[in-house]
N, C-alpha and C positions, 0 to 999 in steps of 0.2 A: 345302678346307673340309670339316669333319666333317659328314656327313649323318646326322641323327638320325631314325630311323623310329619314330614313336610317336604317342601321342594327347596333345593339349595338356594335359588335366586328369589324366592318369595320374600316380599318385604316383611310379612308377618312372621314367617319362619326365622328370618334373620334377627328380628327383635328378640325372640326367645333365645336364640343362640347367643346374642349379645349379652343378655342378662346372665346366661350360664357362664360366659367368659368373665364378666365383671365379678361374679360371685364365686368363681373357681369351682363350678359344679360340673363334673364330668357328664357328658351326654353322648348318646349315639344317635346320629341322624339316620332315620329309616326313610329312604328316598321314596317319594310318592310321585309317580310320573303323571303330571297334569296333562301333558299332550295326549296321553293315552286314556285320559279320563279316570285314572285309578282312584281319584278322590270321590268318585261317584259309585264305586264298587260297593256291594253290600257289606263286605268285610270292613271297609273303611267307615261307611255311614253308620255301622253298628256302634261306633265310638264317637263319630262326629256327624250327627244327623243332617247337618246342612251341606255336607260334602265339600268342606273347605279346609285348607291347611292353615295352621298346623293343629295337632293335638299332642299331648304328652301322655306317656304311661310311666308313672313314677312308682315303681314296685307295685303295680296293680291299681294305683289311683289314676283314673282317667280324667283329664281336664282339657277342654278346648277353649278357644278365643284367646288370642295372643296377649291381650291386655290382662286378662284374668290369670293366665299362666305366668306372666312377668311379675304380677303382684304376689302370686302364690310362692314363687321361687324366692323372691326378695324377702318375704316374711318368714319363710321356712328356715332360711339361713341368714338371720339378721346380723350375726357377728362374723360372717365368713365373707372374705373379699370386700368389695365396696359396699358401704351401707347406702341403699338406694331409696328406702322409705323410712323416714324418721319415726321414732316412737313417742316423742313428746307431743301431746295433743295439739298445741299451737303450731309446732313445726309440721306435724302431719296435716293439719288443716291447710297450711300454706302449700304443702305438697299436693293435696287434693285440688286446690285452686289451680295450681300449675298444670296438673294433669287434665283438668277440664279445659284450660286454655289450649293445650296441645290438641285435644280431641276436636274442639268446636271452633277454634280460631286459626288452626293451622291445617291439620289433616283433612278437615272437612272441605278445604279448598284445594290443597296440594294434591291429595289422592285422586280426585277426578281429573285434574290437569295431567297428572302422570298417566292416568288411564287413557285419556284422549291422545296425548302426544307420544307415548311410549308403547303402551300395551295394545292399543288398537292397530297401529301400523304393523306390529309383529304378527297380527292375525290377518294382515292384508286389508284392513279397513281404513277408511279416511277419517282423520280426526275432525271433530266439530269445532272449527276455529272460532266461530262466534261464541260458543260456550267457553272456550279457553280464554278469550279476551275478557268476557264477563267475569270469570272467576279470578283472573289476574288483577282486574281492577278492584275487586272486593278485597283481595289478599293484601294489596298495597297498604290500605288503612290498618289492617291487622298487624302488619310488620312494623308500621310506625309505632303502634302501641308496644310491641315487643321491644323496640329500640328504647322507648321511654323507660320501660321496666328494667331493662338490662343496663341502663345508665345509672341505676341506683343500687344494683346488686350484681353479683357475679353470675348467678344462675336464676332460673325462673322462680324457684321457691326460696331463694336466699343466697347465701354465700357458699353452700355446699351442693355438689351435683346430686341430682336425684333421678329416679326412673322417668320423671316427667321430661327432663331434658333429653335423656337418651332415647325416648320414644319418638323424637323427631327424626332420628338418623336414617332409618330405612327409606321412608318416602322422601325425606329432604335430600338425600344423596342422589336418588334417581331424578328428582326435580332439577338439581344442579346439573347433572349429566345431560339433561334434556335441553340445556341452554339457558337456564334461569338463575344461575349463580349470582347475577347482578342484583337480584332482589335482596340477597343477604349482604353482598359486598358494598352496596351503596349506602348502607346504614352502619355507622362505626361500632356501636355497641352490639348490634346483632351480628355483625361480621366477626367481632372478637369472640363472642360466645360460640358461633358456629365453628370457627377454626379450632377452638378449644375442644368442643365435644367430638368433632369429626376426626380429630387426630388421636383420640384415645386408643391405646393398644388393643383393647377388647373389640372396638369397632373395626379397626384395621384387620383384625384376625378373621372377621366374618363378613366384611364389606363386599367381597367378591364371591361369597358363597358360605352358607351356614356350615 
């Protein structure tokens, strides 16, 4: 069984848990208490030198960085559960294109907004509203491009769901909960896609905790 060392509400931990659910991979969550700084303990940093969650122990194989873990699990079990990374070179190329879109045209903007509006207040800090406004303005154009892409196909890499689509869920859900659902809802194709992926049983199973 895969051991997932992480925090139940961590966006990155939930991404890995989501992939496990989609691929029907049993996993054990080994809770890391971020409030107590357990991710900085020597026992933890021996396996994750940056002191961040999560990492996995797959029968002795240690791997960290949630994107790398998600790809690893998707490729290790290609025919189990949902196929998340295509094997055909052209289809895989379109998947990699979509994965880059998620990383650099979505998460690069949404993650810092979430950090300002959700994570900072939890630590008793004031969000930088000017920075949030700037990021939201840049994100709007990106979401227009998403809407155009999704007007031609069902998902970002074509007509089958991939890991690139599902990778939007952890940060995207917190973004919506922070009051920004209108960014998706105001664009018909984007809204249709978001409702589709955010209602998947695997995500609903880990949405509130890995």
